[in-house]
N, C-alpha and C positions, 0 to 999 in steps of 0.2 A: 434253278435259280430264277427269281422273278425279275423281269425286265419290262418296263412300261411299253405299251404299244406306241408306235409313232403316231403323230397326228395324221389326218388324211393328207395324201399327196397334194402339193400345191403347184407343182411345176414339173414339166418333162424337160430334162436336160439331155441333149443329143451330142455325143462326141463325134465330130466330123471324121470323115475318112472313108465312108462307104454310103452311097445313096440309099441302100437298103435300110440303114439306120434311120434316115430321115423319113422314109416311107412308113416304117413301123411307128415312129413318133406321130406322123400325120394321122394314122389310123387310131392311135390311142387318144390323140387330142380331139378328134371328131367324136369318138365314143364317150369320153369322160369330160369333155369341155375344159380341160386344163390348158394353160398357156404352154407354149413350146419355146425353148431357148436352144438354138443350135450354135455350138461352139466350134469354129473352124470347119464349117461344113462346105457344101457345094456352093456354086456361084449363085448370086441373088436371082438370076433369071430362072434357073431350075427350081430354086426354093419357092419362088413366087408361083410358078406353074404347079408344083406339087401341092403346096399347102393351100393356096387360094383357089386356083382354077380346078385342079383335079379333086381335092378333098373338100373344097368349099368353106375353108376356115377364113374368118375375117383377118385382115392384116394386123389388127391389134392383138391377135392371139399368138402371133409368131414373131420372135425376135432373132435376128441373125447377128452373131458376134464373131469377128475375125481377128481378135487379138491373140488368140492362142497359136502356138507353134508346135506344141507337143502335149502329151498327156498331163504333165504337171501344170503347164500354163492353162490348160482347159479349165482347171479348178482355180488356180491362183488369180487369174485375170477376172474371175466372176464372183468369187466367194464373198468378198466384202459388199458387192452390190446386192447379192442375195440376202445377206444378213440385214442390210439396211431396209430391204423390202420385206423383212420379217418372214422370209421363207425358212421353214423348219424341216420340210420333208420333200425330197426330190426323187422322181423316177429317173434312173440313169439308164439311157439307151446307148448301147454300143455293141459291137460284134462279140459273139461268144468267146472267141479266142483272145480278145482284148479285155474282157470283163474282169478277170482276176487282178490285173495290174491297175486298171481304172478304179476298181473298188478299193484297192489298198491305198492308192494315192488319194482318191476322193474321200475316203473315210478319215484319213489323217487330216487333210486340208479342210474339207467341209466340216468334219467332226470338231475341229478346233473352233469352229464358229457356231456349234450347236445345230448343225444341219445334218439330218439323217438321209441316207441314200438307200433306195430299194432298186436292185438290179432288174433290168429288162433286157436280157440278152437277145441279140438278133443272130439267127443261125447263119453261119458263113459257109456251110456246106463244103463243097470241094475247094473253096478258096481259103479255108482255115490254115493259119500258120501259127501253131502254138508258140507262145513266148517262153523263153528260158527263165529259169529261176533267177539268174543273175540280173536280167533286165527288169523283172518284176521287183525284186528286192532292192536293186539299185535305185529305181524310181521311188520306192518306198522310203529309202534313206533320204533321197533328195526332198521328198515331201516333208519328212520330219524336220530336216534342217531348215526348210522354208518356214515352217511353223515357228521354230525357235529363233530364226534370224530375220525373217521377213524378206529374204533374198533367195534366189535360185543359185546354189553354189556348184552347179554343174561344171562350169569352167575351172573353178578352183579344184574340184575333185579330180577332174581329168588330168590336171597338171600335177597334182600332189599324190593322188592315189590311183594311178593308172592301172595297176594290177588288180585292185580291189573293186573300184567303182567305174573308173573311166571307160572301160570297154563294155560295161553292161548298161550304161545309161543311154537312153535314146527316146525316140518318138514312141 
């Protein structure tokens, strides 16, 4: 089946939670010259040291955003800003054990705004903790409901569907 190739990547999006993700993004940004957006990442002091002092990136190439509290909000808090900035293709950097859920959520949320994602998994080695199907699909359902309603219905689902979604939804 024919599917058009995505435009060249325009941005590196890092989902916070592990400094190794930010380190990988810093290396990519230095190599490719792409801007970096870190969602829910490390503290500003560490990020400044890593991106500017260690990697030599100008401050204008790195944006830190702390609005997200979980995987869904990593995307919902940013997606309309990205759309307004005419971003159509993003490199998604997260740990390999988190990538399946992040891609499912991201492709639903960002895809609803015409933004394509290309995964850049970061090896988590001995610290990998595979995510269960329930957690992956629970967040996928939350993402679809966000696209339809414009709201995160996690609280409602936990109260009304505890056996189906409530226990599987999370960070």
